[in-house]
C-alpha positions in Angstrom: -0.2 -36.3 44.9 1.8 -39.2 43.5 5.0 -40.3 45.3 8.1 -40.5 43.1 11.6 -41.6 44.1 14.5 -40.0 42.3 18.2 -40.0 42.6 20.1 -36.8 42.5 23.8 -35.9 42.8 25.2 -35.0 46.2 25.9 -31.4 45.1 22.3 -31.1 43.9 21.1 -32.2 47.3 23.2 -29.6 49.0 22.0 -26.8 46.7 18.4 -27.9 47.1 18.7 -27.8 50.9 20.3 -24.4 50.9 17.7 -22.9 48.5 14.8 -24.5 50.5 16.2 -23.0 53.8 16.7 -19.6 52.1 13.2 -19.5 50.6 11.6 -21.2 53.6 9.8 -23.8 51.5 10.0 -27.6 51.5 12.5 -29.2 49.2 9.6 -31.1 47.5 8.1 -27.7 46.5 11.3 -26.7 44.8 11.4 -30.0 43.0 7.8 -29.6 41.8 8.6 -26.1 40.6 11.6 -27.4 38.6 9.4 -30.1 37.0 6.7 -27.6 36.1 9.3 -25.2 34.6 10.9 -28.1 32.6 7.5 -29.3 31.3 6.4 -25.8 30.4 9.4 -25.2 28.3 9.2 -28.6 26.6 5.5 -28.0 25.8 6.1 -24.6 24.1 6.0 -25.3 20.3 8.9 -24.1 18.3 8.2 -21.7 15.5 8.8 -22.9 12.0 9.8 -19.7 10.2 10.4 -21.6 6.9 6.6 -22.1 6.6 6.0 -18.4 7.1 8.6 -17.5 4.5 7.0 -19.9 2.0 3.6 -18.4 2.6 5.0 -14.9 2.0 6.7 -16.0 -1.3 3.4 -17.6 -2.4 1.3 -14.5 -1.5 3.7 -12.1 -3.2 3.8 -14.2 -6.4 0.0 -14.1 -6.6 -0.2 -10.4 -6.1 -1.3 -8.6 -9.3 1.2 -6.5 -11.0 1.0 -2.8 -10.4 -0.9 -0.9 -13.0 1.4 1.7 -14.6 -1.6 3.9 -15.3 -2.8 6.2 -12.5 -6.5 6.2 -11.8 -8.5 9.0 -13.3 -10.9 9.4 -10.3 -10.5 10.7 -6.8 -11.9 9.2 -3.6 -14.1 12.2 -3.1 -15.7 11.6 -6.5 -17.1 8.3 -5.2 -18.8 10.0 -2.3 -20.2 12.8 -4.4 -21.6 10.2 -6.9 -23.3 8.4 -4.0 -25.0 11.5 -2.8 -26.7 12.1 -6.1 -28.3 8.6 -6.1 -32.0 8.6 -5.0 
């Protein structure tokens, strides 16, 4: 452990004491939990939805146009054709 000295407001000290008594844990444990929570939320990367939207636009623009003609074969025809091959 590393020792750090911090200054807190009087009302923060009172709240810290109350919560430590209520939870039956040292005040230092609550302070460490607070630091961990703060660091965890700061380390979470924010999502850039604009990059995703740009990717979708690019992907959709490169998609081939739908063929107005319907296909003349059926899926089962492919399986039947494969069975006849020796």
